[in-house]
N, C-alpha and C positions, 0 to 999 in steps of 0.2 A: 346703663342698660337702655335697650331700644327694644321699639315693638316691632316685629315682623309682620307685614301684611299680607305678602304672598309669597309662596314660593315656587319656583319655576320648576314645570313638569320633566321629570327625568334628570333632574340636577343633581348635583352632590347632596345638595341640602334635603332634597325629597328622599332621596335613597337613603341617608341615614335616620331620617324619620322625624324631621323639623316640619311644623306646622304653620299656617297663618293664624295669628293670635299668641304664639309663643313669644316671651319676651327673653331677648339675648343678653345675657349677664357679661358672660368673658369669652374671650379665645385664649386658649392654653396658659390662661390664667392671667391674662390680662384683661381689666376692665374695659368695657366698649361703651364709649359715650357719644362718639359720633363718626362721621364718614370716613376721617382719618385714622381714627384708630380701626376701625374695620378693615379698610383697605390694606393697611400695614401689616396688620395680623394674618389676614388670610393668604398671606403670600408665602407661607409654611406650606410644606408638602403635607406634614401631619398636623391636623387639627383636633384640639378637644374642645367643644363646645359646651359651657354651661348654658341651660335656658330655664325658664321659668314658666312653667305650665301648670296653671289653676293652682292647686297647693303644692305641688312637687317643684322639686330642683331636679333636672334631668342631665346626665352628662352624655353628650353625642360625639362619636367620633368619624373623622372623614379622611380618607387617603386621596391625594389628587395630586395634577402635576402643579409645579413650583406657581404658577403665575396664573392658573385657572380659578375663574369664579366660581363661587360655590351655589350661585342661586336664590339669592335673598332679595326681596324688595321691601323698602322700608316706605314710611308714610311722606318723609321728605327727601330731596336730594341729598341734605346734609345730615340727615337722621335726627335733627332738632332745629331749632329756629336758628334763623340768620341772627348774625350780633349786630346790634343798632350801635351806631355810631356813638360815642361819647363828646366827641367835640360839637363847637360851635362858631367853625372856620369862618373869618370875616369874608372868604369869596365864595363861600358854600352856594353852587348853584340852585340846590335843592330850595334853600330859602327864599330864591328869586321865582319860584315858579306862581304863577296867578292863582287866584282861588278857583276851585270849581273842578280841577282835574282829578282822574281817579288816584284811588287811594294808595295804590302802590308808588307812584310818582314820587309820593313825599316820603318814603323811606329812606332813610339812610343808613347805608349797611356798611361796616369796617370790621370784614371778616376776614382772617387769616386763611382761613380756609379755602375761601373762594380766592385768593391769591393764588395757591398752589394749582386748584382744580380749574378754575376760570381766568386768570389773569389778571383779575381786580386788583388794584392798588391798596394798600392798608397802610395808617399811621402809626401802628402799634400800639396805639394807646389803649387798646382794649385788653391788651396782652399784660400776664404778669410773668415773672420770671421762669415758673414751672411750665408756661406755654412755649417760651423759646427753649428750654430745655427738651420738652417734647419736640420740637421742629429740628432741632438738631439730631436728638435719637433716631427721628425716622428720616433724616438726611432729606428734607423736605426742600427741594432747591429747583429754579431759583425761587426767591421771595420778592414779592413787586411791592416798595415802600414809597408812601407819599412823605417827603421829607420835607420840602419846602423852604427849610432854610435847616442850617446846622447851628446857628446862634440858638441857645437855649431858651435865653429871654426872649426874643423876638417869636421863636417856636409858638412858646406859651401864649403870647399877646396874639398871633394870628389865628391860633387854632381856640383861644379861650377857654385852656384848659392848664391848671398850673403845673400837671405832671409829663405835658409834652414833651419838655427838654431832656425830663429823665428819661424817657423810653429811648434818646438817641443812642444810648449806651447798650440796648439790646441790639441795635444794628452792628455794634463793634464786637458783640458775643457771636453774632451769626458770621460775623467775616472771618473772627479767629479760629472757628470751627470748621472753616470750610464751606459755607453755605454762599451760594451766589447770590448777587442783589443787584435788580434793576430797580433805578430811583428816580422819582419823576418830582419836579420842583414847578409847582403853579405859582406862576411871578405874579406880582400886584405891583403896578408900577409906583415907583417911590417907596417902597416898603422892603421887599427882599430881593430887590434887584442891586445894581450898582455894587459898593463894595461887599454887601451883604452876599451877592450871588458870588462875587470873586471867593469870599470866605468859603461858601458852601462848595464850588466846584474844586478849591485846593483841598478841603477835609475828605471830600467824598472821594478824590483821586488817590489819596492815601489808602484807601482800603484794598486790600490784596485780591479781593474775590467780587470787586465792581465788575458788572458788565456793561452796564449802560446806564446813561442819565439823561433824561429828556427835560427839555424847558418847555413850557406850556403857558401862554398866558391866560390870567383867569376871564372866565367868561361872564359878561355883565349884560342882565335884561334890566328891561324898562321896569321893574316889578323891585323897586330896592327900598321902597319907603322904610324908614327906621334903622337901615342897616349902615354896617361901616361905610363911610365915603371912599369911593374907589373910582380911579380915572383908568379908562382905556388907554391901550398903548395907541401911539400914533406912529408915522413914518420914524421920526427923529429918535423916539426912545425905543423902539424896536431895532434900529440899526444900533444902537448902544449895546441893547442884549447880545446881539449878534457878533459884536466885535470881543465881548468878554468871553461868550462861549467859544468862539472860534479861536481865541488866543489859548483858552484853556485846552482845547480840543488837539491845537497843534502841539502844545507843551507833552501833553499825554502821549501822542504819536510819537514824540521824539524819546521819551522815556519807557513807554509800554508797547509799542508797536501799534496801539492803537487809538482813534481818536476818542471814543467812550462817551463825549459831550455832544448831544445831538440837538439844537432848536426844532421847535415844531415848525412844520410847513406856514403855519399863521404869521410868525415873525417876518419869514422871507417874503410873503404878500403884502404885510404891512410896510417893509421896508421897501418894497417894488423892486427887489432883486429877482434874478433867475435862481430857480432852484439848483443845489450842486448837483454833481454828478452821482451815478448810483456807488461809484467807490467810495464816495464820502460817506455813505452811510453804513458800509460794512456789513451787508448782509441784513440790513433794516431790523436790527433789534427791537426798535420801540415802534414799529409800523403800525400797530394797531391803537397807539397813542398820537397819530396824526404827524408822525415823525417820518417825512421820506415817502409819504404816501402820493404825493403828484410826480415825483419823479418814477416812483415804481410803475404807477398805472401809465404815465406817459409811454415809459419803454414796452411795455406790455402791449399796450394800444398800437405801437407803431412795428412792432414785430408781428403782432396779429394782421394788420392790416396788408403788410406785404406777400401775407399767404392769404388773401382773400382774393376770390375768382374775380377779374375784372370783366363782368359782362356787362351789357346795356340794363340799367336799375330804371325801374319806375317804382320808386318809394320815397315817401315821405314821412318821417317820425319826429316827434319833439321830446325833449329831455327837460325835465325841470330839477332846478339845482338853487342852491344859496347863491349868495353874491359872492361869497369868499372864492368858491370853485368855477365861479362865472365864465371868466377869460380862460382858465385852463381847460374846461368841457369845450368852450368856443373853438380854440384853436384845435382840439382834437376833431371836432366835427368838421371844421373847415379844411382840416387836411384828408378827411375822408371824402368828402363832396368833391374836393380837387381831383382826386385819384379815381372815383368811380362815378362814371356818367350818368347823370338820371337821379342819383341820390341826392336828396333835400333833408336837412337836419336843422330845425327850429329848437335853438337852446334859449330856456327862459329862466332868469334869474328870480327867485321869488323872495320878495321883500318879507321879513319876519315881524309881521303887525303883532303877532300873538305875544312874542316875547321882547318885542322892541327892535327896531331897526339894528342896533348895535350888534345884535346875533346874525351872524351870516353863514353859519355853517349849515350844511345841507341836512345832518344829522337832527337837527330841530326844527326843520321846516314842518308846518303842519298841514292836515288836509285841508281844513278851511281856508288858510292862506293860499293855497294850490287854486282850489275853487274859485274864490274871488279875484285872484288875478290871473288865471288863465282861462276864464269861462269866456266864450266867443272869439279867442285867438285860433287860428290856422294850427291845428295839431296834427295832421296828416293822418295815417292809418292806426297809430297807437302812441301812447305817452309814456316813456321811460321814465322811472324814478329810482332813485339807490335806495338799496335794503335797508342803509340805517336810518330811513325816515321812518320806520315801522318799529314797533314793539317786536320783541323776540318771537312772538308766534306769528309775525309777518300778515297781520291782519287789520291793525288798526296805528293812526298818527297818535301823537302825545295830546291832540285836543278832542281824541275819543272818536274823530271819525273814521269811519274803517274803509277800509279799500273798495268794497262793494258799492259803498256812498258815493266815493271819488269819481268810479266809471260811470256811475248813473248821472253825475252832476253835471259831466262833462261830455257826456255821450260818446265816448271812445274807450276802445281796450286799453288796460292799464298794465305794463310790464314791469315787473320788480327785477331789477339787475343787481345780481351778488357785486360785491366790492371786487375791482381787480381792472386791469385795463383790457386783458382778453375778453372779460365778459364785458363790458362796455362796447368793445369792437364788434363783434357778435350780434349784440343786442341791436347796434345801429344800423349793421347790414344787413342784418336777419339771414347770415351766411355763418357757417363753422370755418374755423381757421384749418387749413389743410398744411400742416408742418411735413 
């Protein structure tokens, strides 16, 4: 049962007599506990809602279109609290955050509902068999699973959870029921790579409904006091991962007609190799996981640039990025400068002093590091930053520096650029692509 906090005016819910403050108990006899129950059971054209109002239990009827919403609002998006992670993974990034950050940064979620609704990855360790049966009943697909390894003993060790190995059986249950699976393996050098990685890929590729497998190196900050000793990947170890991944991908392509195995861009950067072409990524199923992002953004940027008006420019802008993407962004900026007379683009890699120099991705660059390293540098008419540097509300960096504070400190307008090559090209040139 869940509390209704508001009812949309003129909605089905208002017309049938529902009010703010009512407690929703059941829909068509099915108990409602969270957003998945609610969204699944309101799909019917004819609804019978049981609600608790004061001392009364009321039964209200709704007739509607099959996919129509009924107009109820609840106190939280999930209609209850997010599920906290039960694991203590040896590579957990949240454990490596410095002290003094805002409270929400330290929350570890592992919520299967967010896998379906928001694309989050879950370990399955929060679930019971009944939860898996509910996913199957509701045909929630795809499910994004943080696998890390298919060796049960090693998975328990990596997650510091004695049930982590048993949960792999849930993945087989989902596959047998026809639920599509996207898998993620966070790789720790010398632990779940090498022969363990070969086994994990071999096991995952036996699943009938596996859609993609992403390989991502664990992120290591300078704040690992007392944590499990881990070593960052270097060129040689990254090349080894790529060899295993691409051998497995080649074999999958021959057998299934799809590669399915995709190393993240960071492995290619560490190995000092060029990114594969777009065909390699087969529609970019793991783009939000940093897989194929550089190739996708490059192709989009160049396509957009071809359609930008070639006038005489009098424009200078700057871009703040992490060290990982610096060469890639610099190459795109230089290409734009070479084509468009009078355009100047300053690209600044920001060293991550907040988390430590080994953290090089742009999404973890903080406002304080940008201010300290760019203050006094030529910035032109505006500074461009990627939107992933900011929290979801788009107003604050991880170190609690606000966008307004950044603008004031650097005395320059700051433009937040949405992810994608088209958006970056338009932000750099100040022009819209004309397709």
